[in-house]
NUFIDREN-103281 format. One record per residue (C-alpha): chain; residue in three letters; x, z, y. Coordinates in steps of 0.25 Angstrom, whole numbers, plus 2048, in hexadecimal, padded with zeros to 3 digits. Layout:
["A", "Ala", [X, Z, Y]]
...
END
This chain:
["A", "Met", [1B9, 855, 67E]]
["A", "Ala", [1B5, 864, 683]]
["A", "Gly", [1B3, 863, 692]]
["A", "Ala", [1AF, 86C, 69D]]
["A", "Gly", [1A4, 873, 693]]
["A", "Phe", [1B1, 878, 68A]]
["A", "Glu", [1B7, 883, 690]]
["A", "Ser", [1C3, 887, 688]]
["A", "Leu", [1C8, 889, 677]]
["A", "Glu", [1C9, 896, 67B]]
["A", "Arg", [1BC, 899, 67F]]
["A", "Cys", [1B6, 891, 675]]
["A", "Leu", [1BD, 89A, 668]]
["A", "Glu", [1BB, 8A7, 66F]]
["A", "Lys", [1AC, 8A3, 670]]
["A", "His", [1AC, 89D, 660]]
["A", "Leu", [1B6, 8A7, 659]]
["A", "Pro", [1B4, 8B6, 655]]
["A", "Leu", [1C0, 8BE, 65B]]
["A", "Ala", [1C8, 8BE, 64F]]
["A", "Asp", [1C8, 8AF, 64D]]
["A", "Leu", [1CB, 8AE, 65A]]
["A", "Gln", [1D6, 8B6, 65C]]
["A", "Glu", [1DB, 8AE, 64F]]
["A", "Val", [1D8, 8A0, 655]]
["A", "Lys", [1DF, 8A4, 662]]
["A", "Arg", [1EC, 8AA, 65B]]
["A", "Ile", [1EC, 89D, 653]]
["A", "Leu", [1E9, 894, 660]]
["A", "Tyr", [1F2, 89B, 66B]]
["A", "Gly", [1FC, 8A3, 663]]
["A", "Lys", [1FE, 8B2, 668]]
["A", "Glu", [1F3, 8B7, 66F]]
["A", "Thr", [1F5, 8B8, 680]]
["A", "Arg", [1F1, 8C5, 687]]
["A", "Lys", [1E9, 8C4, 690]]
["A", "Leu", [1EC, 8C7, 6A0]]
["A", "Asp", [1E5, 8D3, 6A6]]
["A", "Leu", [1E3, 8CB, 6B0]]
["A", "Pro", [1DE, 8D1, 6C0]]
["A", "Ser", [1CE, 8D0, 6C0]]
["A", "Arg", [1CD, 8CC, 6CC]]
["A", "Ala", [1D5, 8C0, 6C9]]
["A", "Phe", [1CA, 8BE, 6BF]]
["A", "Glu", [1C0, 8BE, 6CA]]
["A", "Ala", [1C8, 8B6, 6D2]]
["A", "Ala", [1C8, 8AB, 6C7]]
["A", "Ser", [1B8, 8AE, 6C5]]
["A", "Lys", [1B5, 8AC, 6D4]]
["A", "Arg", [1BF, 89D, 6D6]]
["A", "Asp", [1BA, 898, 6C8]]
["A", "Phe", [1C6, 898, 6C0]]
["A", "Glu", [1CB, 89D, 6B3]]
["A", "Leu", [1D4, 8A9, 6B2]]
["A", "Gln", [1DB, 8AC, 6A4]]
["A", "Gly", [1E9, 8B4, 6A3]]
["A", "Tyr", [1F1, 8B7, 697]]
["A", "Ala", [200, 8BD, 694]]
["A", "Phe", [20A, 8B8, 68A]]
["A", "Gln", [214, 8C4, 686]]
["A", "Ala", [223, 8C5, 682]]
["A", "Leu", [22B, 8CD, 679]]
["A", "Thr", [22F, 8D9, 683]]
["A", "Glu", [241, 8D7, 682]]
["A", "Gln", [24B, 8E1, 685]]
["A", "Gln", [254, 8D9, 68C]]
["A", "Arg", [249, 8D1, 695]]
["A", "Arg", [23D, 8D3, 69F]]
["A", "Pro", [230, 8CE, 69C]]
["A", "Arg", [22F, 8C1, 6A4]]
["A", "Thr", [221, 8C1, 6A7]]
["A", "Leu", [21A, 8B9, 6AF]]
["A", "Arg", [20B, 8B2, 6B3]]
["A", "Met", [209, 8A5, 6B3]]
["A", "Gly", [1FA, 89E, 6B7]]
["A", "Leu", [1F6, 890, 6B2]]
["A", "Val", [1E9, 88A, 6BB]]
["A", "Gln", [1E2, 880, 6B9]]
["A", "Asn", [1D6, 87A, 6BF]]
["A", "Arg", [1CB, 86E, 6C2]]
["A", "Thr", [1CD, 866, 6D1]]
["A", "Pro", [1C3, 86C, 6D8]]
["A", "Leu", [1BD, 861, 6E0]]
["A", "Pro", [1BB, 853, 6DD]]
["A", "Ala", [1C5, 849, 6DC]]
["A", "Asp", [1C0, 83F, 6E6]]
["A", "Thr", [1C1, 84B, 6F0]]
["A", "Pro", [1CC, 849, 6FA]]
["A", "Val", [1DA, 84C, 6F6]]
["A", "Val", [1DD, 857, 700]]
["A", "Lys", [1D0, 85F, 6FB]]
["A", "Gln", [1D3, 85D, 6EE]]
["A", "Val", [1E1, 863, 6EE]]
["A", "Thr", [1DC, 86E, 6F8]]
["A", "Ala", [1D2, 872, 6EF]]
["A", "Leu", [1DB, 874, 6E3]]
["A", "His", [1E5, 87C, 6EB]]
["A", "Arg", [1D9, 886, 6EE]]
["A", "Arg", [1D7, 883, 6E0]]
["A", "Ile", [1E5, 888, 6DC]]
["A", "Glu", [1E5, 895, 6E6]]
["A", "Ala", [1DA, 89B, 6E2]]
["A", "Ile", [1DF, 899, 6D4]]
["A", "Val", [1ED, 89E, 6D8]]
["A", "Glu", [1E9, 8AA, 6DF]]
["A", "Val", [1E1, 8AF, 6D0]]
["A", "Ala", [1EE, 8AD, 6CB]]
["A", "Ala", [1F6, 8B7, 6D5]]
["A", "Met", [1ED, 8C1, 6D1]]
["A", "Cys", [1F0, 8BF, 6C4]]
["A", "Gly", [1FE, 8BF, 6C6]]
["A", "Val", [203, 8B1, 6C2]]
["A", "Asn", [211, 8AE, 6C6]]
["A", "Ile", [212, 89F, 6C3]]
["A", "Ile", [205, 896, 6C3]]
["A", "Cys", [204, 886, 6C0]]
["A", "Phe", [1F9, 87D, 6C4]]
["A", "Gln", [1F4, 871, 6BB]]
["A", "Glu", [1F9, 864, 6BD]]
["A", "Ala", [1F8, 85D, 6CA]]
["A", "Trp", [1EE, 868, 6CE]]
["A", "Thr", [1EB, 864, 6DD]]
["A", "Met", [1E4, 856, 6D9]]
["A", "Pro", [1DB, 851, 6CF]]
["A", "Phe", [1E2, 848, 6C2]]
["A", "Ala", [1DE, 83C, 6C7]]
["A", "Phe", [1E9, 835, 6C2]]
["A", "Cys", [1E1, 830, 6B6]]
["A", "Thr", [1DA, 827, 6C1]]
["A", "Arg", [1E9, 81E, 6C6]]
["A", "Glu", [1E3, 81F, 6D3]]
["A", "Lys", [1ED, 822, 6DF]]
["A", "Leu", [1E4, 827, 6EA]]
["A", "Pro", [1E0, 831, 6EB]]
["A", "Trp", [1E7, 837, 6E0]]
["A", "Thr", [1F6, 836, 6E5]]
["A", "Glu", [1F1, 83C, 6F1]]
["A", "Phe", [1F1, 84A, 6EA]]
["A", "Ala", [1FF, 849, 6E7]]
["A", "Glu", [209, 852, 6F0]]
["A", "Ser", [218, 855, 6F2]]
["A", "Ala", [21C, 860, 6E8]]
["A", "Glu", [224, 867, 6F3]]
["A", "Asp", [21D, 868, 6FD]]
["A", "Gly", [210, 864, 6FC]]
["A", "Pro", [202, 869, 6FF]]
["A", "Thr", [201, 86F, 6F1]]
["A", "Thr", [20F, 873, 6F1]]
["A", "Lys", [20E, 87A, 6FD]]
["A", "Phe", [201, 882, 6F8]]
["A", "Cys", [207, 886, 6EA]]
["A", "Gln", [213, 88D, 6F3]]
["A", "Glu", [209, 894, 6FB]]
["A", "Leu", [203, 898, 6EF]]
["A", "Ala", [210, 89C, 6E6]]
["A", "Arg", [216, 8A3, 6F5]]
["A", "Lys", [207, 8AA, 6F2]]
["A", "His", [207, 8B0, 6E5]]
["A", "Asp", [216, 8B0, 6E1]]
["A", "Met", [212, 8A6, 6D7]]
["A", "Val", [219, 899, 6D3]]
["A", "Val", [210, 88F, 6D4]]
["A", "Val", [211, 882, 6CC]]
["A", "Ser", [209, 876, 6D2]]
["A", "Pro", [207, 86A, 6CB]]
["A", "Ile", [205, 85C, 6D5]]
["A", "Leu", [205, 84F, 6D7]]
["A", "Glu", [20F, 84E, 6DF]]
["A", "Arg", [214, 843, 6EA]]
["A", "Asp", [223, 842, 6E9]]
["A", "Thr", [226, 83B, 6F7]]
["A", "Glu", [236, 83E, 6F7]]
["A", "His", [237, 833, 6E8]]
["A", "Gly", [22B, 827, 6F0]]
["A", "Asp", [221, 82E, 6F0]]
["A", "Ile", [21B, 82E, 6E1]]
["A", "Leu", [215, 838, 6DA]]
["A", "Trp", [218, 842, 6CF]]
["A", "Asn", [20F, 84D, 6C5]]
["A", "Thr", [216, 85A, 6CA]]
["A", "Ala", [217, 869, 6C9]]
["A", "Val", [21B, 86F, 6D5]]
["A", "Val", [221, 87D, 6D2]]
["A", "Ile", [221, 887, 6DD]]
["A", "Ser", [227, 895, 6DD]]
["A", "Asn", [222, 8A2, 6E0]]
["A", "Ser", [229, 8A3, 6EB]]
["A", "Gly", [222, 896, 6F1]]
["A", "Ala", [22D, 88C, 6EE]]
["A", "Val", [22C, 880, 6E9]]
["A", "Leu", [234, 880, 6DD]]
["A", "Gly", [234, 875, 6D7]]
["A", "Lys", [22C, 868, 6D1]]
["A", "Thr", [22A, 862, 6C3]]
["A", "Arg", [224, 855, 6BF]]
["A", "Lys", [21B, 850, 6B3]]
["A", "Asn", [225, 84A, 6A9]]
["A", "His", [21B, 843, 6A0]]
["A", "Ile", [210, 83B, 6A6]]
["A", "Pro", [203, 837, 69D]]
["A", "Arg", [1FF, 828, 69A]]
["A", "Val", [1F2, 82C, 692]]
["A", "Gly", [1E3, 82C, 694]]
["A", "Asp", [1E0, 82D, 6A3]]
["A", "Phe", [1EE, 833, 6A6]]
["A", "Asn", [1F1, 828, 6B0]]
["A", "Glu", [1FC, 831, 6B5]]
["A", "Ser", [207, 827, 6B6]]
["A", "Thr", [1FE, 81F, 6C1]]
["A", "Tyr", [203, 82A, 6CB]]
["A", "Tyr", [211, 831, 6C5]]
["A", "Met", [21A, 82F, 6BA]]
["A", "Glu", [222, 83A, 6B4]]
["A", "Gly", [229, 843, 6BB]]
["A", "Asn", [23A, 844, 6BD]]
["A", "Leu", [23E, 853, 6BF]]
["A", "Gly", [23F, 855, 6B0]]
["A", "His", [23C, 863, 6AC]]
["A", "Pro", [23F, 86E, 6B6]]
["A", "Val", [23C, 87C, 6B4]]
["A", "Phe", [23A, 885, 6C0]]
["A", "Gln", [240, 894, 6C1]]
["A", "Thr", [234, 89D, 6C6]]
["A", "Gln", [237, 8AA, 6CC]]
["A", "Phe", [22D, 8AD, 6BD]]
["A", "Gly", [234, 8A4, 6B2]]
["A", "Arg", [238, 895, 6B1]]
["A", "Ile", [22D, 88A, 6B2]]
["A", "Ala", [22A, 87D, 6AF]]
["A", "Val", [220, 872, 6B0]]
["A", "Asn", [21A, 868, 6A5]]
["A", "Ile", [210, 860, 6AD]]
["A", "Cys", [203, 85B, 6A5]]
["A", "Tyr", [207, 850, 699]]
["A", "Gly", [217, 855, 698]]
["A", "Arg", [20F, 860, 68F]]
["A", "His", [20E, 853, 687]]
["A", "His", [21D, 853, 686]]
["A", "Pro", [225, 85F, 67F]]
["A", "Leu", [232, 85B, 682]]
["A", "Asn", [22C, 85D, 690]]
["A", "Trp", [22A, 86A, 68E]]
["A", "Leu", [238, 86B, 688]]
["A", "Met", [241, 868, 693]]
["A", "Tyr", [239, 871, 69B]]
["A", "Ser", [23C, 87E, 691]]
["A", "Ile", [24C, 879, 690]]
["A", "Asn", [24A, 879, 69F]]
["A", "Gly", [247, 888, 69D]]
["A", "Ala", [237, 886, 6A1]]
["A", "Glu", [231, 895, 69C]]
["A", "Val", [223, 890, 6A0]]
["A", "Ile", [21E, 881, 6A0]]
["A", "Phe", [212, 87F, 6A8]]
["A", "Asn", [209, 872, 6A2]]
["A", "Pro", [1FF, 86F, 6AD]]
["A", "Ser", [1F6, 864, 6AA]]
["A", "Ala", [1EC, 85C, 6AC]]
["A", "Thr", [1E6, 857, 69F]]
["A", "Ile", [1D9, 854, 698]]
["A", "Gly", [1D1, 858, 68A]]
["A", "Val", [1D1, 84A, 683]]
["A", "Leu", [1DD, 848, 685]]
["A", "Ser", [1E5, 855, 683]]
["A", "Glu", [1DD, 862, 680]]
["A", "Ser", [1E1, 862, 670]]
["A", "Leu", [1F0, 85F, 675]]
["A", "Trp", [1F0, 86C, 682]]
["A", "Pro", [1F0, 878, 679]]
["A", "Ile", [1FC, 873, 673]]
["A", "Glu", [206, 86E, 67A]]
["A", "Ala", [209, 878, 685]]
["A", "Arg", [208, 882, 679]]
["A", "Asn", [213, 87A, 671]]
["A", "Ala", [21C, 879, 67C]]
["A", "Ala", [21B, 887, 67E]]
["A", "Ile", [21F, 889, 671]]
["A", "Ala", [22B, 880, 670]]
["A", "Asn", [230, 883, 67D]]
["A", "His", [233, 891, 67D]]
["A", "Cys", [229, 893, 68A]]
["A", "Phe", [21B, 894, 690]]
["A", "Thr", [213, 889, 693]]
["A", "Cys", [206, 888, 69D]]
["A", "Ala", [1FB, 87C, 69A]]
["A", "Ile", [1F3, 878, 6A8]]
["A", "Asn", [1E8, 870, 6A7]]
["A", "Arg", [1DE, 86D, 6B1]]
["A", "Val", [1CE, 86E, 6AE]]
["A", "Gly", [1C2, 865, 6B0]]
["A", "Glu", [1C0, 858, 6B4]]
["A", "Glu", [1C4, 84F, 6BF]]
["A", "Phe", [1BC, 841, 6C4]]
["A", "Phe", [1C2, 837, 6CC]]
["A", "Pro", [1BC, 82D, 6D5]]
["A", "Asn", [1BE, 820, 6CE]]
["A", "Glu", [1BE, 81D, 6BE]]
["A", "Phe", [1CA, 81A, 6B8]]
["A", "Thr", [1CF, 816, 6AB]]
["A", "Ser", [1DC, 817, 6A2]]
["A", "Gly", [1DD, 80C, 699]]
["A", "Asp", [1D8, 813, 68E]]
["A", "Gly", [1CD, 80D, 68B]]
["A", "Lys", [1C3, 818, 692]]
["A", "Lys", [1B8, 813, 69B]]
["A", "Ala", [1BC, 815, 6AB]]
["A", "His", [1B9, 825, 6AE]]
["A", "Arg", [1BB, 82E, 6BA]]
["A", "Asp", [1BF, 83A, 6B3]]
["A", "Phe", [1CE, 840, 6AB]]
["A", "Gly", [1C8, 847, 6A2]]
["A", "Tyr", [1C5, 857, 6A0]]
["A", "Phe", [1D2, 860, 6A4]]
["A", "Tyr", [1CF, 86C, 699]]
["A", "Gly", [1D8, 877, 6A1]]
["A", "Ser", [1DC, 87E, 694]]
["A", "Ser", [1E9, 884, 69D]]
["A", "Tyr", [1F0, 88D, 693]]
["A", "Val", [1FF, 894, 692]]
["A", "Ala", [208, 893, 685]]
["A", "Ala", [213, 89C, 682]]
["A", "Pro", [220, 89A, 67A]]
["A", "Asp", [219, 8A2, 66F]]
["A", "Gly", [20E, 897, 66E]]
["A", "Ser", [205, 8A1, 672]]
["A", "Arg", [1FA, 89D, 67D]]
["A", "Thr", [1EF, 8A1, 688]]
["A", "Pro", [1E2, 89C, 685]]
["A", "Gly", [1DF, 890, 68E]]
["A", "Leu", [1D7, 890, 69B]]
["A", "Ser", [1CC, 889, 69A]]
["A", "Arg", [1C9, 87D, 69A]]
["A", "Asn", [1BE, 87B, 6A5]]
["A", "Arg", [1C0, 884, 6AF]]
["A", "Asp", [1CD, 885, 6BB]]
["A", "Gly", [1D6, 892, 6B5]]
["A", "Leu", [1E0, 89B, 6B6]]
["A", "Leu", [1E8, 8A0, 6AB]]
["A", "Val", [1F3, 8AB, 6AF]]
["A", "Thr", [1FD, 8AC, 6A2]]
["A", "Glu", [208, 8B8, 6A2]]
["A", "Leu", [213, 8B5, 69A]]
["A", "Asp", [222, 8BC, 698]]
["A", "Leu", [22C, 8B0, 697]]
["A", "Asn", [236, 8B8, 68D]]
["A", "Leu", [22D, 8B2, 683]]
["A", "Cys", [234, 8A4, 684]]
["A", "Arg", [240, 8A7, 680]]
["A", "Gln", [23A, 8B3, 676]]
["A", "Val", [233, 8A7, 66E]]
["A", "Asn", [23D, 89D, 670]]
["A", "Asp", [246, 8A8, 669]]
["A", "Ile", [23C, 8A9, 65D]]
["A", "Trp", [23A, 89A, 65B]]
["A", "Gly", [248, 894, 661]]
["A", "Phe", [242, 886, 666]]
["A", "Lys", [24D, 886, 670]]
["A", "Met", [256, 888, 665]]
["A", "Thr", [254, 880, 65B]]
["A", "Gly", [24E, 875, 664]]
["A", "Arg", [25A, 86B, 662]]
["A", "Tyr", [259, 864, 66F]]
["A", "Glu", [266, 85F, 66D]]
["A", "Met", [260, 858, 662]]
["A", "Tyr", [254, 852, 668]]
["A", "Ala", [25B, 84E, 675]]
["A", "Arg", [265, 846, 66C]]
["A", "Glu", [25A, 83F, 665]]
["A", "Leu", [252, 83E, 670]]
["A", "Ala", [25D, 836, 678]]
["A", "Glu", [25F, 82C, 66C]]
["A", "Ala", [251, 82A, 66C]]
["A", "Val", [24C, 826, 67B]]
["A", "Gln", [258, 81B, 67A]]
["A", "Pro", [252, 80C, 679]]
["A", "Asn", [259, 809, 66C]]
["A", "Tyr", [255, 816, 664]]
["A", "Ser", [251, 815, 657]]
["A", "Pro", [248, 820, 650]]
["A", "Lys", [24F, 826, 645]]
["A", "Ile", [244, 821, 63A]]
["A", "Val", [249, 825, 62B]]
["A", "Lys", [245, 819, 623]]
["A", "Glu", [245, 817, 614]]
END
């Protein structure tokens, strides 16, 4: 598997294909071409100075007679953990706050209205280790923890909705942990939270040692800029998870993740894009970057030798549109900010063309699924 030395699929294609072939390959891979945004030169200068990649693209909808364009700009952030995993907890969190603050400053220069960070962004993804301390010390209150307060300040300062995925400590219900995303309004108020609905039990993803499946269902958040939802990481493998956010009215579904190349890189370009098509909405796939090494070796009962790293987090964050088009991905090996301009009118326009919700036959599937989950269910298999 390619590691840090392989920058991205896009850079590889651009390096090796003639222009005419490149354009045709991108049309097949990515659908209708997304226009490059003309972002401020000072934003590129700041990104270069702070050593992260900056890209910007725009999706366009048709002009309508009775609805104005509903245009907004989104920012997706991918990053590595700046300090070693054995650094004291407070120092790691502080370093990540400073790193994200610098990236958000550039997002503000680019006119971003809604920004989303990667899964469990305030910590190394230590759930592979099955150790409790010090990793559970990264957990915070979703309502008034230090990271939520930090993000409230960012939201107020930049008039920006902030989606902040953290490890939550739920002191009101037995001090248990959740994998949670906090949604903060551009006013600075905590709009609400959502929790990871599906927990992996594969390879080193030993997350159920720390938290279980979320209990908040599929909330959708009405912001000043549009209706958004957050489908955390492993939930992207479950089509019904995307569907329920869409049924509840989401126009943009964020998918903050932490996933590694050996396990999922071939699935990554497909799943969020499929969800955008099937649900007539925009989807935003976000992945962290780099390798994280832990003080103690661990195993996961899968035959591998004891090791100290999770694997290579391959970045490659992107946005997909309801018409099947998508942006190029960010780098596989660098911190990055992807700025995307979109017109939410495209959701209804594509819905009118394809009609997946009209033809979805949800009542039929609801009835058959209700039967299928019963203990005495017998699959309907026709035999000779």
